[in-house]
C-alpha positions in Angstrom: 13.8 13.7 -14.1 14.3 16.0 -11.1 13.5 14.8 -7.6 10.3 16.3 -6.1 10.7 17.9 -2.7 7.6 17.2 -0.6 8.4 20.3 1.6 7.7 22.5 -1.5 4.2 21.2 -1.7 3.5 21.7 2.0 4.7 25.3 1.9 2.6 26.0 -1.2 -0.5 24.5 0.6 0.1 26.6 3.7 0.3 29.8 1.6 -2.8 28.9 -0.3 -4.6 28.0 2.8 -3.7 31.3 4.5 -4.9 33.2 1.5 -8.3 31.3 1.5 -8.8 32.0 5.3 -8.1 35.7 4.8 -10.3 36.1 1.8 -13.1 33.8 3.1 -13.7 36.1 6.1 -14.6 39.0 3.8 -16.8 37.0 1.6 -18.7 35.5 4.4 -19.2 39.0 6.0 -20.6 40.3 2.9 -22.7 37.3 2.3 -24.2 37.6 5.8 -24.9 41.2 5.3 -27.0 40.5 2.1 -28.9 37.6 3.6 -30.2 39.1 6.7 -33.8 38.0 7.4 -33.6 34.9 5.2 -34.0 31.4 6.9 -32.2 28.1 6.1 -33.8 26.2 3.3 -34.6 23.0 5.3 -36.6 21.5 2.5 -33.7 22.0 0.0 -31.2 20.4 2.4 -33.4 17.3 3.0 -34.0 16.9 -0.8 -30.3 17.2 -1.8 -29.3 14.9 1.1 -31.9 12.3 0.0 -30.8 12.5 -3.6 -27.2 12.0 -2.8 -27.9 9.1 -0.5 -30.0 7.5 -3.2 -27.3 7.9 -5.7 -24.6 6.4 -3.4 -26.9 3.5 -2.4 -27.6 2.8 -6.1 -23.9 2.8 -7.0 -22.9 0.6 -4.0 -25.7 -2.0 -4.6 -25.0 -2.1 -8.3 -21.4 -3.3 -7.6 -22.4 -6.1 -5.4 -22.0 -9.6 -7.0 -25.3 -11.2 -7.9 -26.5 -14.1 -5.8 -26.2 -17.5 -7.5 -29.3 -18.7 -9.0 -31.0 -21.8 -7.8 -31.5 -24.0 -11.0 -32.8 -27.2 -9.3 -35.8 -27.8 -11.5 
C-alpha cells in the first residue's frame, strides 16, 4: 500500500477553497440582485433554531444514564 502524502491533501484543499471563493462571489451577487426588497425571515430562523435545539436536547438527554430507582418499600 503506497504512503499517503498529507501535503497532497492540503494542496487539493487550497485549490478547492480558491475555486469556491471565486465562484461564491458571483453566485452571491446574482442572489442579491434577485432578492432586493425582501426581508429576512425572522420567524423561520426562530422556528428552525428551536427545532434544532429540541432535537439536540432530546438526543443528549436520551443518552444519560437513568437514575437508580429507590426500591425501599
